[in-house]
N, C-alpha and C positions, 0 to 999 in steps of 0.2 A: 595790676590786680584783675582777676578774672571777673567777667560779668556774670550775672545770674544765669543767663542762657548758657554760657560756657560751662559753668558749674553743673548745670543740669545735664548737658551733653556728656560731660566727663563721668558724672555719677551713673547715667544710664548705660554708658559703655562698660562701666565696671559691673553693673548688675547683669548685663548681657554676658560678660565674660564669666561671671560666677555661675550663671545658669548653664551655659554651654560647656563649662569645664567640669560639671558634675559627673561623677563616675559611680553610678549606683551598683551595689552588690547586695544580693540577698544573703544575709548571714545567719538568719534564724527564723523559726516560726515558734513564737513563745506565748504562753498565757499573758494576757495584757498586764496583769498585776506585777509581773516580773520586770517589765520594761517601761511602763508608763507610771511614774511615781504617784500621780493623783489617784491611781486605782490600787495602790499597794496597801492601803489601810483597811479598817473594818467598816468604814462608812459605805452607804449605798449610793453609788455614783454611776450615772449613765452619761457617757459622752455621745454627742450627736453631730450630725452634719450642719453646715451653715453657720451664720452668725448666731449670737446668743438669742435664746427664745425661752419664754416661760411656759409652763404647762397650759394655762388657759389659752395662750395664743398659738400653741403648737397645732400643726395641721393633723388631719385624721390619720394619714399613713404613718407619720412620725410617732404619734401617740400609740398606734398599734404596735409599731416596732419596739417602742420603749416598754410597753406592757409585755411583749414577748421576752425582753431581756430580764424583766423582773421575775417572770415565770422560769426562765432558763437558770437564773441564779438561785432559785429557791426562796426568794424573798416573799413570795406569795404562792398560794395554791390555785387561785382562780383569777380570771381577768378582772373581775370586780374588785377583788382584794388588791390587785396590782394597781388599778386605777386610783384607789383610795390612797395608796402610798404616795403617788405623785401629787394628788390633790392636796394632801396635808403637808407636802414639802419634805417628807421623810426621805425621799430619793432626790438627790441633787442632780441637776442637769447642767452640763457645760459643753461648749463646742470642742470638737476634736482638734481644730486648728490651734487652740490655746495650749495643746499638749503634744505638739509635734506629730499629730496623727491626722488621718483622713479616713472617711468611710463612704462607700457608695450609697446613694439614695438616702434613706433615713440615717444611715451612717452609725448606728448605735454600737458602742463598744462598752463592755463591762469587764470586770476583773478576770473572769474565768475564760473569756473568749480568746482563742488564739489570734495573734496578729502577725502579719509579715513584718520582719525587721530588716530594713534596707539601710545600709551604711553608704554614705557618700564619701568615697575614698579621696575625692578631690579636696574635701574640707574637714572630714572627720565627724560630721554630724550624722544623726540617725533619724529616720522617720518610720511611721507605722501605719498599716492599713489592715482592716479586718477582711476576712475572706468574702468573696462574692457569691451570692446565691440569688434565687429568683422569688423567694417567699418572704422570709422574716424582714429583710432589709426594705421591703416594700410595704410592710405593715401587717403581714400575716402572722398571727401568733397561735395558729392551730398546731395539732400534734406533729404533722409532717415537717412544718417549719422548725419546730423545736428539736425534732429528731436530727435534723441536719446540723444544727448548732452543737448538739451533744456528740455527734459523730466527729465533727471537727475537733472538739475538745478531747475526746477519748481515743480517736483512731488516727485521723488524717494529720492533725497538727503534730502529735508526737512522732509519727512516721516521717514526715517531712523534716522535722527537726533533727532526727537521728541521721537521715541521709545527708542533710546539709552539713552537719558537723563532720561526717566522715569524708566529705569532699572539700571542706574549707570554704563553702559558700559558692554562689553562682553569680559571676559578673553579668549584669543585665544590659549594659550598653550595647554589646554586640548583638544580643537577641532583639532589642528594640530596633536597632538600625536595620537589621535583616528583615524583621517583620514589616516595617514600613515599606520596604522595597518589594514585599510579597503581597501588598494590598491591604494591610491593616491600617487603621488610623488610631488605634490604641485607646479609644474611649468605648465605643459600642462594638467595634469589630476587632476581636482579639484572636481570631482563628489561627493565624500563622504563629503569633507569639506564644499562644497556649501550646501549640504543637511543638514548637522549638523547646519550650521549657519542659514539656513532658519527655521529650527525647533526652534532654540533659539529665533528668532525674531518674530515668528507668534503671540503669545499671546500679547507681548508688542505692536506690531503694531495695534492689534485690541482693545487694552485697553487704548491707550494713547490719545484718543480724536480726532483722525483724521477724516476728512470727509470720508464716506464709500468708495467712488470711489477711493480716493487717497490710502487708505489702501489696497483695493483689487488690484489696479494696482501694488503696490509695492510687494504684495504677489505673484502676477503673475510673476513679474520679478524674485523674489527669487526662485520660484518653477520651472522656465523654463530656468535657466541660469547655465549650468553645470560648467562654469569656473568663476563664480562670485567671488569665494574666492581668485582668483589669486591676486587681488588688496590688500587683507588683508594679504596674505602670503608675498607679496613683501614689504609692509610697516613693517610687523613684522621682516622680515630679515634685512631691512635697520635699524630699531631701534636697533637690536642686534649688527650689525657691526659698526654702528656709535659709540656705547659705547666702542668699541674696537680699535678705531682709536688713533693714536699718542702715542703708547707704544714704547719707544725707544728700539732699537735693535731687534724689532720684524720683522720677514720675512714673516708674515702671510698676505694673501690677504684680504682686507676689501671691495673691490668692483670689479666686472667685468661688463662692460657695453659697448654697441655697438650702433652706430648711422647709420649703413648702409654704412658708409664710412670708419670708423676706429673702431677697437676693442681696448679698454683700460682697464687697471687694476690699482688699487691703493693698497698700502701696508701700514700696520699699522705704521711701523718704519720710513716710508717715507711719512708721511701724507701730503696731498695736491698736490702731484705729480701724473701726469698721465703718464703711460708707454703704448704707443700706436703703433699699426701697422695696415696695411690695413685689413679691415674686410673680413673674409673668406666667401665663399659660404656655404649654408646649404645643407647637404646630406639628402634628405627626399622624401616624397610622395607629389604629387601635387593633388589639387582638380580638379574635372572634368572641362574641358575647358581650363586648363592651362598646360604649359610644362616647363621644367627646364630653357629654354631660357628666360622665362618671369620673373624669380625670381631675386629679388634684393639680396644684400649681407646681412649678419647677422646684426640684429638690435634689440635694446631694452635694458632696464634696468633690465629685468626679470631674468637675470643670477645672480642677488643678491640672488636668492633662492639656487643656487648651492653653493654660498659662505658659507651658513650656513648648507649645507649637504642635501638639498632637490633636486628636479629636477633630472638632470642626475645622481647625486650621489645616488639617491634612486630608479633608474630604475629597479633594481632587484626585488623590492617589488611591482612594479606596471606594471605587464605584459599587462594589458589592454591598456596602452598607446601605445603599439607597433603597434596597428592597425592604429594609426594616424601618428606616426613618422617613422615607419619601423623598421626592425631588428628582431632578434629572442630572445626568452627567455634566451637562453644560453649566447648570447651576452650581454644582459642586466645584467645578474648576474655577468658576467666577469667584465663589466664596474664598477659595484658597488663595487666589491672586489678590483679592481685596484685603486679606489679612496682612499682606506685606505692607499695605499703606498705613497701618496703625501700629507697627512694631519697629523695634530698634534694628534688627538685622535678621540674617538667615543662619540656621544651624550649620556648622561645619561637618556634623556627623550624621544628622538625621535628614535624609534626602528623599525626594519624591520623584520616581522615574517618569510619571506622566507629565511632569513639568520640567523635562530635560534635566532631571536629577538636581534641580535647585533645592537648597536647604529649606526646611520648614521655617515659617516665620516665628520669631521668638522675641519676647519682650514687649508686651502690650503697653503702649505709652498713653497715659491718660490725656495728655495734650493732643496727640494725633487723633484719638478717638473723637474728640470734640471738634477739632479743626476740620477733619475730613468728613465728619458726620457719618462714620462707619462704626457700627457696634460689633464687638466680637461675636462669632457664631459658635454655638455649643450644640453638639448632637448628644441626645440624652434619652433615657428611658422615662416612662410615665407610670406613676403610681395612682391608685384610686384615691378619691377625696375622703373616703371613709376608712376607718381601721378594719383590718381583718382580711385584706385581699393580697394576692401576689401581683406580679407585674401585669400591666394591662395594655402597654403600648410603648412606642418610641417615636422620637421626632427631633426637630430643630428648635432652638430658642436663642434669643438674644437678651443680654442684660438690660435692665432699665437704664436709660441715659442719666437719670438722676444720680446714680451711684458715682459716675464719673464727674458730674458737675459738682457734687459735694466734695469729692476728693480734691478737685482743682481749687475750690474755694478754701479748703483747709490748708492746702499747700501754699497758696498765696498769703494766707494769714500767718502761717508758721515761719515762712522764709521772707516775709515782708516784700512780696512781689506785687507790683501794681497790676490790677486786673483791667 
């Protein structure tokens, strides 16, 4: 009979295998109501980043983003009317992660917003992510922020959908692998990946029968959006980790997510449970006109990229990101090496040239985090603490240790392991 330790090791090896065997393919850009069942009805629902949170406890930036979605959907005509809908509970708030979805920063998704649809050919499951922009997802609900969402709904989303259908989808694993070798880390630095994706889409956009101005507008977006690929990376990572959920006895993390109020993690062998603690502040650099006192706490589903070995786990191979998030090359290399100490193994496909082409560290093990006293590193953007603002900075952050402590206690209780 296997010991508990042997069962854990076997389970963690299986989770590692599932994550690394993921084969993400972008198959569609669809209105969210077509692909996320919770958004298909007539009710007013806003999906958001992080673990569950109620309106009174929501941070300022996420409230601003939610107000923006209410205005975008036409549920209200003014911000005050929108706020009243949330205060009375007429609009339902639920986490993206409960619906196979993820979203950057505030992460808000509603029925009409286009989402990237990524299929994991390794397991057949799908995951979704909203487009990335620098205003509404940070809490800005002004006219320019809403115009961007409307253009996604009316112009860019339909154009990309037509092009993808004409070409049968875009395999993302080769693009991700190449981008990592070109100096991306796929959380805050997406320059190579976005350029590779733009190249892949150019001819299909020109040949799929779109009106000229719609095709050109979409090409302008792809050619001038250095972090466009973040939405594709997040959906790819979510598709990989969802395939690894629910493996009994596994102590590997399958989600890290923040809502600006709480930081939460999920663990494969404890599927469905959130282990949460107060969201930490981000240590980083502020954009001109902002100071540290303006910053909200850590926010976003984008830490799903670190769960599969990208982002902060690949900082050593992406020194260019340091101009945005701060730190030195030596620190970045140290972080990347440290992440090997708390993970199950190294990716066979996603390699880092600066570290002799060793694979990215994959499979955050709750036990190792606590044994080694090394917390995962996430590089992230910074939102304002109040509603109504665009991006104000970027930096590094680590999860609260309490999340991992709670998870290990719950694991011991469920599997009757002596602590």
